[in-house]
N, C-alpha and C positions, 0 to 999 in steps of 0.2 A: 883806191879803186879795187885793189886786190882784196882788201878787207871786206868791202861791200859785196864783192862777187861771192866770197866764201859764206858771208852772212845769208845772201840770197839762196845759195846752194843748200846751206844747212836748213833754212826755213822750208825750202822745197822738199828736202828729204824727210823733214819732220811731218809735213802734210801728207807726203806719199806713204810714210810709215803708218800714219793714223788711218789712211784709207785702206791700206792692206790689212790692218788689224780689224777694221770694220767689216771688210769683205770676208775675212776669215770667220768673224763672229756670225755674220749673216749666213755663211755656208753651213754653220752648225745649228741654225734655226730653221727647221722645216716649215714649209708654208701650209702644210696639211697635217691635221691630227685626226686619227681614225678612232672613234669611240665605238667599241663593241657593245652590242645589246643582245643579251641571251634570247634565243628563240623560245618557242613553246607557249607564247602568249599572243594576244591580239596585236599584230604588227602595227596597225594604224594607231592604236592607242599608245603603244610603246614609243613610236617615233614622235607622237605628239607630246608625250610626257618628257621627252629628252630635248625638245626644242629650246627650253630655257637653259639647259646645260650647254648646248651649242652656242647660244648667244653669249653666255658668261665666258666660256673658254675662248671664243673668237675675240672678244674684247680684251680679256686678260692676257692672252698669249700672242695676239696679233696673228692668228692662224685661221684657216678655214677648217672648222671641225666638221668632219663627215660622219654621219651616223651609219654604222655598219650593223644592220639588223639581219640576223641569221635565222633560218627556218628551224634550226635545232642547235643544241649546245655544241655539237661537234664543229659547226661552222666557226664559232668563236675560238675554240681551242686551237683549231687549225690556223686561224688568223693570227693568234698570238705566236704560234710556233713558226709561222711563215712570214712574219713581219708585216702582215696586212692589217693587224689590229694593234693599237698603241695603248689603249686604256680600257679597262672594264671596271664599272662600279658595281659592287655587290655581286661578285662572281660566285657561281656555284662552287662550294668547296671540293666536290668530287671532280668537277671540270678542271679546277685549278690543279688537283692532284694528277689528272691526266697530263696536263702541261708539264708539271714538275717532274713526273716520272720519265718523260721523254727528254726533257732538257731542264735541269735544275737551275740553269742560269738564264732562262728565257725572260723571266719577269721578276720584278720586285714587289713584295707585299708592303704597301705603304700604310695599311691600316685594316681594321675590321669593323663592320657595322655593329652598333650597340643600341639598345633600346633607350629612347630619350628619357623615359620616366624611371626605369629601374636600373639602367646602366648595364644590364646583362647583354652579353654578346653570344646568344645562342637562340635556337628555335627548335621546332620539332617536326618530324614526319608524322602525319596522321592518316588514318583510314576513314573514309567517309562513305556513308550509305544514305539512301533516301530516308527522310524522317518518318514516313508512313510505312516503311518496310518492317518486316519482323526481325531483322538482324540487330542483335544487341552486342555481339562480341565477334572477334575474328573467327572463332570456332563455327559460328552460324553461317559463314560464307563457304563452307565445304560444299563442293560440287557446283559452285556458282562461277560466272565469268568475272574476271578481275582485271584491273589495269594499273600499270605503272606509267610514269610520265615520260622520261627520257633516260637512255642508258648512262648519260653523264650527269644526271641529276642526283644530288645527295639525298634529299628527302623524298624525291620522286622515284628512286630506285636503290641506290647503294645501301642506305641504312635499313629500309624495310626488307630488302633482299637478304641482308645479313641476319636480321631477326627471324625471317621466315625459314631460312635454311637451318637455323638452330632450333626453332620450335617445331617445324614440320618435316625436316629432312629434305633430301633431294635438292633440286635447284630450279631456276626459272625454266630451263629447257624441258623438264618433265613435270612442270606445274607444281613443284614441291611435293613429289611423290603423288601426283595427281590429286592433290587436295582441291585445287581450283579446276573447274571444267575447261577453262581457257585463260590465257594471259595475253594482254595486248599492251604494246607501248603506244599510247595515244598521241604522243608528240609534245605534251606539255601539261602543266598543272590545271589550267583552265579547261582543257579538253577532257581531263580526267573527271573533273566535277560535272561538266556538262554531260559526259557519258553516263554518269550515275543518274543525273536528273532525267535523262531521256530513256533510261532503262537499258542502255547498251551494256553497262557493267553493273553488277550487284554491289560492288565495292571498288574503291580506287584510292590511291594515295595522293596526298598533296602536302603543302607545308603551312605552318602557322606558328606564330610566336607563343600562342596559348596564354598571352597576357593581355590585359585590357578588356574592353567591353565585348562580350560574346556577340551581342546583337549587331554590333558594328563590324563584325568580322575579325575581332581581336586587333591588336596594335599593328601587326604586319602579317599578311597572309595572302594566298591566292584568292581567298574569298572576297577580299576588299576590291580587287580588280574586277571581278564579276559583278559585284554590287554596283560599281560605277558604270558598268556596261548594260544596265537594265534589269538587274536581278536584286532589287532592294530588299526582298524578303528571303534571300538565299538561306540565311541562318535558321529560318523556320522550315526550310525545305530539306535540309540535310541533318545528319547526326554523325558525330565523331565517335567511333567505337574502339579505336586503338590509337595510342600515341607512343612515339619513341622516346628514349632518353634524350637529353639535350644534345644538339648538334652545334658545332661552332658556326657562327654567322659568316656571311660571305666576305671574302677579302676584297680590298680595293687594289687593283693590279696596274702597274705601269711597265711597259715593255723595256727591256734592257737594250733593245736594238736602237732606241733613241739616243742621240748625242747626250753625253753626260750632263752638261750644263742645262740643256733644254729639258731633260728628264726631271731634273730637280725643280725647274720652273713649273712643269706639268704637275708634279706632286704637290707643290705649294699652292697652285691654282685650285686643285681639287679640294684641298683642305680649306681654302678660302671660300669656295662655293658652299661648303658645309656651314661655315660660320656666317658668311655675309648674305647668302640667299638660301637659308635653311629650308624654306618652303619648296624651293626648286629641288633641293637635295632629297627631301622627303618624297616628292613626286617620282623622281627617277629611281629611287631604291625601293619603293613600294610600301612605305610606312614611316612613322615617326622614329627614325633612326639617325644616328650621327656616327662620325668616324672616331673610333677608339684605337689605341695603339695595338698593333698586331704584327705577327711575324710568321714565318714558315712553321715554327714550333707549335703554333695554335692548331695547325692542320696535320700534324704528324700522324695522328691516329687515322684520319681520313686517308692520307697517303698510303699508310700501311694496309688499310682495308682495301683500297683500290688495287694495290699491287697483288694482294692475295686473291682478289677476284679475277684479275687478269691472268694470274698463273693457273687458275682452274678452268679457264675457258678455252 
């Protein structure tokens, strides 16, 4: 009798222990995952392009993936710093630098986007003008209205600002020694291009891989998004008159505020999305790109440039 009693007690304790372990594991598994989407582009299209990501992560991680679309880049950087955004795919390097400068431990870089065909993990800032305009070089834009995209955009501000300060002197506040008649932050890459098309700006910056077919908007660029939105002849309507040296491609970020085991599952799921549903991954990152190995070291120059810019403002 005594032996049976202790056997039953031992069995009960085992079951209870397993239940406690399961409960502890469940407690480290959030029910919601917040996917940050950089602003500055058509929000309806962006949300649509990320629905396949939501479905994939919902199924893979047994969570409710919520799409956090911000009106500008700052919304996502604040979200990462404040624990309101858990994952960002193809983050702006300059926006990542803003996060890193404020809190080096806020996020992990789990990879960097790379071109499917060439394997390169870089892109360019470019200045565009209307194709039927007389402007053939940056010098031709003297005295004309100009536009940047977003203060936390790498190709849309950080890199061209650095180049213009060195070439023209001054800074954005004095229009680079009054080289431009005015400077506007349009809010995003698409807005920059549309502003050029409608004559609001003589020139503006945007981004492009500068690889692949020109008429298709190159392999990855803001041009491709606009072409999908009803501007099929866009590349005949604009001309690129300046391009920057290569810029490191966008990092894939996961928040360190997530429980450690769950964060590892999230990182694995994102990499699985790239391999198992590459068409979805291409849609969400804006072109035929895949995840390559990456680390903070890939963005050290961007971080240093961002620090220098902040120290002068």
